[in-house]
C-alpha positions as CSV (number, residue, x, y, z in Angstrom):
1,M,-49.9,-3.7,8.8
2,V,-46.0,-3.0,10.0
3,G,-43.5,-4.9,7.4
4,Y,-40.1,-4.6,9.2
5,T,-38.6,-2.1,11.8
6,T,-34.9,-1.8,12.0
7,F,-32.4,-0.8,15.2
8,G,-29.0,0.8,13.8
9,T,-25.8,-0.9,15.0
10,N,-22.1,0.2,15.8
11,D,-21.0,-3.1,16.1
12,L,-22.4,-5.7,13.2
13,P,-20.8,-8.7,13.3
14,R,-21.4,-8.5,17.4
15,A,-25.6,-8.0,16.7
16,I,-26.1,-10.7,13.9
17,A,-24.4,-13.2,16.7
18,F,-27.0,-11.5,19.7
19,F,-29.8,-12.0,17.2
20,D,-29.1,-14.5,15.0
21,R,-28.9,-17.0,18.9
22,L,-31.9,-14.6,19.6
23,L,-34.7,-14.4,16.8
24,G,-33.5,-18.2,15.5
25,E,-34.7,-19.7,18.8
26,F,-38.2,-18.5,18.0
27,G,-38.3,-19.5,14.9
28,A,-36.4,-16.8,13.1
29,K,-33.6,-16.6,10.3
30,Q,-31.8,-14.1,8.3
31,I,-33.7,-13.3,5.4
32,M,-31.6,-10.7,3.8
33,N,-28.4,-9.6,4.3
34,F,-27.0,-6.6,2.4
35,G,-23.6,-6.2,3.8
36,R,-24.1,-3.2,6.2
37,L,-27.9,-4.3,7.1
38,V,-29.7,-7.5,7.7
39,L,-33.2,-8.4,7.7
40,W,-35.0,-11.9,10.1
41,G,-38.0,-13.2,9.5
42,R,-39.7,-16.1,9.5
43,E,-40.8,-15.5,5.9
44,F,-40.4,-12.3,3.4
45,G,-42.2,-9.4,3.7
46,N,-43.9,-10.4,6.8
47,G,-42.9,-8.7,9.9
48,M,-39.6,-8.3,9.7
49,F,-36.3,-7.1,12.1
50,A,-33.2,-5.5,10.5
51,I,-30.0,-4.4,12.0
52,C,-28.0,-1.9,10.1
53,T,-25.1,0.7,10.1
54,P,-26.8,3.5,9.9
55,Y,-26.3,5.2,5.9
56,D,-25.0,8.6,7.2
57,G,-22.2,7.6,8.4
58,K,-23.2,8.5,12.3
59,P,-22.3,6.4,15.3
60,A,-25.8,4.3,16.2
61,S,-27.6,5.4,19.5
62,P,-30.9,4.4,20.7
63,G,-33.8,6.2,20.0
64,N,-35.5,7.8,23.2
65,G,-39.2,6.5,23.3
66,A,-38.0,3.8,20.3
67,M,-39.2,0.2,20.5
68,V,-39.7,-2.8,18.8
69,A,-41.8,-5.3,20.4
70,F,-41.9,-9.4,19.4
71,R,-45.0,-11.7,19.5
72,L,-44.5,-14.7,20.8
73,E,-46.7,-17.5,20.9
74,S,-46.6,-18.2,25.0
75,R,-45.6,-17.3,28.2
76,E,-42.7,-19.8,28.3
77,Q,-42.0,-17.9,25.1
78,V,-41.5,-14.5,26.4
79,D,-39.8,-15.5,29.5
80,R,-37.0,-17.4,27.3
81,M,-36.8,-14.5,25.3
82,H,-36.5,-12.2,27.9
83,A,-33.9,-15.0,29.7
84,L,-31.8,-15.4,26.7
85,A,-31.5,-11.7,25.5
86,L,-29.8,-11.2,29.3
87,E,-27.7,-14.6,29.0
88,L,-26.3,-13.0,25.7
89,G,-25.0,-10.2,26.5
90,G,-28.8,-7.8,27.1
91,T,-30.1,-5.8,30.0
92,D,-32.9,-6.3,31.8
93,E,-35.7,-3.1,31.5
94,G,-38.2,-5.2,33.2
95,G,-38.7,-8.9,33.9
96,P,-41.4,-11.2,32.3
97,G,-45.0,-10.1,34.0
98,D,-49.0,-10.1,33.3
99,R,-49.2,-5.9,32.0
100,G,-52.9,-5.7,32.7
101,N,-55.9,-7.1,30.1
102,G,-53.9,-10.5,29.3
103,F,-50.9,-9.2,27.9
104,Y,-47.5,-10.5,29.2
105,G,-44.8,-9.0,28.7
106,A,-40.6,-9.0,29.7
107,Y,-38.2,-5.8,28.5
108,F,-34.8,-6.2,27.9
109,R,-32.6,-3.7,25.6
110,D,-29.6,-5.3,23.0
111,L,-25.6,-4.9,22.7
112,D,-26.5,-1.5,21.3
113,G,-29.2,-0.2,24.0
114,N,-31.6,-0.9,21.3
115,K,-35.0,-1.4,23.9
116,F,-37.4,-4.5,23.0
117,C,-40.4,-6.2,24.5
118,A,-41.1,-9.6,24.4
119,F,-44.7,-10.2,24.6
120,H,-48.1,-12.4,24.1
121,I,-52.0,-11.5,24.6
122,G,-53.6,-14.9,26.1
123,A,-53.1,-17.3,29.4
């Protein structure tokens, strides 16, 4: 149902390097680059993620309560995304673990403070 999500950044080249590495490890690639907005995904139009400099020219800031969750194919991939995000300079918001009902997740923030979840449902 969700086509794509977008978070703002104050340092686009740094954010691009972070997400190229982080999402590239899990099969996503840059699908579109409009100069101030870059979209990643596995295929165009299917669950894409974007980073941009704000259109209004004001500084980007993380939304309170806003989060994007990346669905991964295994618990090991959740562990790897969380670890890689921290290696790339992100911050821990809750290490990998079972959150109940088969939901396995890990939480982190990117270099601009935006919050993310890596998750897998099932064993």
